[in-house]
C-alpha positions in Angstrom: 3.5 25.8 28.3 6.0 24.7 30.3 8.1 21.9 29.3 9.5 20.8 32.8 6.2 21.6 35.0 6.7 23.5 37.9 6.2 21.4 41.4 3.5 22.6 43.4 4.6 23.1 46.5 1.6 20.9 48.4 2.7 18.2 45.7 6.4 18.0 46.1 8.3 15.4 48.0 12.1 14.1 49.3 14.9 16.8 48.8 12.4 19.1 46.6 10.4 19.5 49.6 13.1 19.7 51.8 14.3 22.7 49.6 10.8 24.1 48.9 10.0 24.3 52.7 13.9 25.9 53.4 13.0 29.0 50.8 9.7 28.9 52.3 11.0 29.3 55.9 13.2 32.1 55.3 10.3 34.2 53.6 10.8 33.3 50.2 8.0 33.0 48.1 9.0 30.3 45.6 8.5 31.1 42.4 8.0 28.9 38.6 11.5 28.9 38.1 12.7 27.4 41.5 9.3 24.9 41.5 10.5 23.8 37.9 14.1 23.2 39.2 12.7 21.2 42.1 12.2 18.8 39.8 15.3 18.1 40.2 17.1 19.0 43.2 20.5 18.6 43.1 20.0 21.3 40.7 18.1 23.4 42.5 20.7 22.9 45.4 23.3 24.1 43.4 21.2 27.3 41.9 20.0 28.2 45.5 23.9 28.0 46.4 25.2 30.1 43.7 22.7 33.1 43.6 23.4 33.2 47.3 26.8 33.9 47.2 26.7 35.7 44.1 24.4 38.5 46.2 27.9 38.8 47.8 30.1 40.1 45.4 32.0 43.4 45.5 30.4 44.8 42.2 27.4 47.6 43.1 23.9 45.3 42.3 22.8 48.4 39.6 26.0 47.1 37.6 25.5 43.6 38.2 21.8 43.7 37.0 23.1 45.8 34.0 25.5 42.6 33.3 23.1 40.2 33.9 20.6 42.5 30.9 23.9 41.9 28.8 24.1 38.2 29.3 20.5 37.8 29.1 20.5 39.2 26.2 22.4 37.3 24.7 21.2 34.1 25.6 17.8 34.7 24.8 15.7 34.2 27.9 12.8 36.4 28.0 11.9 35.7 31.2 15.5 36.4 32.5 15.2 39.4 30.9 11.6 40.4 32.3 12.9 39.6 36.0 16.4 41.5 35.7 14.6 44.8 34.3 11.9 44.3 37.0 14.8 44.0 39.7 16.9 47.0 37.3 14.0 49.4 38.0 13.9 48.6 41.8 17.3 49.3 42.3 16.4 52.8 40.3 17.5 51.9 36.7 15.9 53.5 33.9 14.1 52.1 31.3 17.3 54.0 28.8 19.7 52.2 31.4 18.1 48.9 30.8 17.8 49.1 27.3 21.4 50.0 26.9 22.8 47.2 29.8 21.1 44.7 27.0 23.2 45.9 24.2 25.8 45.5 26.5 26.8 48.9 27.3 25.6 52.1 29.7 25.9 56.1 30.0 29.2 55.8 32.3 32.2 54.3 30.0 33.2 52.7 33.2 30.4 50.7 33.7 29.9 50.4 30.0 33.4 48.6 29.6 32.5 46.4 32.7 28.8 45.1 31.1 30.7 44.7 27.7 33.3 42.2 29.6 30.6 40.3 31.0 28.7 39.9 27.8 32.2 38.9 26.2 32.5 36.3 29.4 29.3 34.6 28.0 29.8 34.8 24.5 33.3 34.9 23.4 35.4 33.9 26.9 38.6 32.4 24.5 38.3 36.5 23.3 39.1 38.0 26.6 42.9 39.3 26.3 45.7 40.4 28.5 44.9 44.3 27.5 41.2 44.2 28.1 42.1 43.0 31.8 44.5 45.8 31.4 41.9 48.0 30.8 39.8 46.9 33.3 42.2 47.2 36.1 42.7 50.8 34.6 39.3 51.6 35.4 39.4 50.9 38.8 38.0 47.0 38.9 39.8 44.1 41.0 40.8 41.3 40.1 38.1 39.9 42.6 35.6 41.7 40.7 36.7 40.5 37.1 36.1 36.8 39.2 33.0 37.7 40.2 32.1 38.5 36.7 32.5 34.9 36.0 30.4 33.7 38.7 27.6 36.1 37.5 28.0 34.7 34.1 27.6 31.3 35.6 24.5 32.1 37.3 23.3 33.3 34.5 24.2 30.9 31.9 22.3 28.4 34.3 19.0 31.0 34.6 18.7 31.4 31.2 19.6 27.6 29.9 17.0 26.4 32.2 14.1 28.4 31.6 14.6 28.1 27.4 14.9 24.0 28.3 11.8 24.8 30.9 10.0 26.6 28.4 9.4 29.3 31.5 8.3 32.6 29.4 7.8 36.2 31.1 4.1 36.3 33.3 2.7 37.1 36.5 4.4 34.9 38.0 7.9 36.3 37.8 9.7 37.5 41.5 12.2 39.8 41.0 15.5 38.2 42.0 15.9 41.6 44.6 12.3 40.4 45.9 12.0 38.5 49.3 10.5 35.4 46.7 13.1 33.0 45.1 12.3 33.1 41.0 
């Protein structure tokens, strides 16, 4: 049972209604998390803007989903893990790829380094050192991409922490981030 009840579209009022209608007008079906966030319209607006911005990163979406899985494994949000696993499968990642991502790694050493970095950004950012950044640069990652991992971490912390607070659990109402619905 959720601790923060998702708003029903017909029951939303004020700014929450405007935001939910804006999503619906763009063809997205607001999912459970978005409707729960609508209880705090300022939070929902921030989430929607950050989510939209992070879809424009210069990271391959398959790598972004791996990073999200590693971060959500650390955070412990089953709702987010289920959503990102679904999104990863839609992008062609195998169950083995998904399991490795949850462990903070990958079979490709270049991808593994960035996934591990992403997990470290969320778990222990103060331990990131010059050598690690230099290694990622040597693997071909730009400063822009490294900075974008921090944006992904911010988004994952926001969604994971919110879902844990709200008491949202995986179920039929989850829609993947790559689908035309809003989580």
